[in-house]
C-alpha positions, 0 to 999 in steps of 0.5 A, a space after each residue: 552490503 553483507 547481510 547476516 540471514 539469521 538474525 539481520 538488523 533492522 537497517 539491513 532489512 530496510 536496505 534489502 526492502 528499498 533495494 527490492 522494489 528499486 530493482 523491481 521497478 527498473 524490470 517493470 518500466 520495461 513492460 510500463 505502457 506496452 498493453 495492447 492498444 486494440 483492448 481496454 484492458 490487456 490482461 495478459 501484459 499485466 499477468 505476465 508482469 505480476 509472475 516476473 515481478 513475484 518471481 524476481 522477488 522471490 529470487 532476491 528474498 532467497 538469495 538474501 534471507 532464504 529461510 524467510 516466508 512470503 505472503 501467499 504460501 502456507 502461513 507458518 504456525 502463528 505462535 511465536 517463533 525464533 530464527 528466520 521463520 519468524 519474518 513474513 515478507 508482503 510483496 505487491 508487484 503491481 498496484 494500479 494494473 490499469 494505469 500500468 498497462 495504459 502508460 498512466 504513471 500512478 502505480 506502485 510496487 509494495 513491500 511490508 515485513 511482518 516479525 511473528 506477524 507484527 509490523 516492521 516496516 514498509 515500503 513503497 515505490 513508483 518507478 515512473 516518477 522515482 518516489 520512494 516512501 518508506 518507514 520502519 514501525 513506530 518510528 517516522 515516515 519517509 519520501 526518499 530522505 525527507 521526513 512525511 507528516 500529516 499536517 494540521 490542515 484545519 476545517 475541510 474546505 472547497 480546496 480539500 482532497 478526498 481519494 476515492 475508488 472507482 465507480 464510488 458514484 454508483 454507491 455514495 452520495 456525497 456533500 464533500 465540498 472540496 475535490 473528489 478524485 480516483 487516481 487508481 492506485 490504492 497504495 497511492 491514494 493512502 500515501 497521498 493522505 500520509 502526505 498531507 496531500 489529500 484529506 482522506 481516502 476511502 477505500 473498496 475492494 482491497 486486498 492485505 497486499 494493497 495495505 500491508 506497506 502504505 498502511 505502515 507508512 500512513 500510521 508512522 505519519 500520524 494517520 490511521 484506517 478505520 471502518 466505515 462504523 468508526 472502528 479501527 480497522 486491524 490488517 492483522 484480521 485478513 492474514 489468510 488473505 481474504 479481500 477486504 469487503 468492507 469499505 474504508 477511510 484512511 485519514 489523519 488519526 482523529 480525523 475520520 467522523 469529519 470526512 464520514 459525515 459527508 459520505 451516505 451510501 446510496 439507498 441509506 435513510 
């Protein structure tokens, strides 16, 4: 497809994003599971893979949309601008790095696009399973060519699923009646909520890159991310790149409180 760098249409941008993460996924698979079996976590492999994938994406972007920005570089002016400078891509080369280096298939590559700091689209790809998820902001969310929408599951039961982060048990006491699981990938947790595979996901120590694409997909599927005090979470508050230190819950719209009631921080009265 011939792209128009100065004024691309939404379908052109989405086509580029889908192709970029799919191609990056093929490259990542060559390094997948190749960690040193003699160590718990092969940081050298992960660092090498992330650098390689970031460089790959930058080369792909520069060849197609050379005037677009990349999150992590100095931010452009936050004033409204025209032309290519209004676009900012957020690329997460590996979400679920421990799984990636250990040969566990739940990890992904994500890409989101902002236009004058407003969300445009989000794409998440899980290379081992070949699952591609995407959404244009304000429209429908898709798993491949199948639309996904959070179903009305009713009350939480012993068959319900809550996804959590590692060391959750050290920080929370829970009365959640169903299954509590950690799959090791923030974006995967959010996507599974968007698919209706889990009632919610408790998120901690996440970054802008972790959330950018997955949140767009979640909202398009009928979900939201909230702070633990019930306020809606706005990712734009973290555009400078600092980590999100507060804990969050990704859940179907309107279901935050029904999940939060089962969680109590250790030490809370």
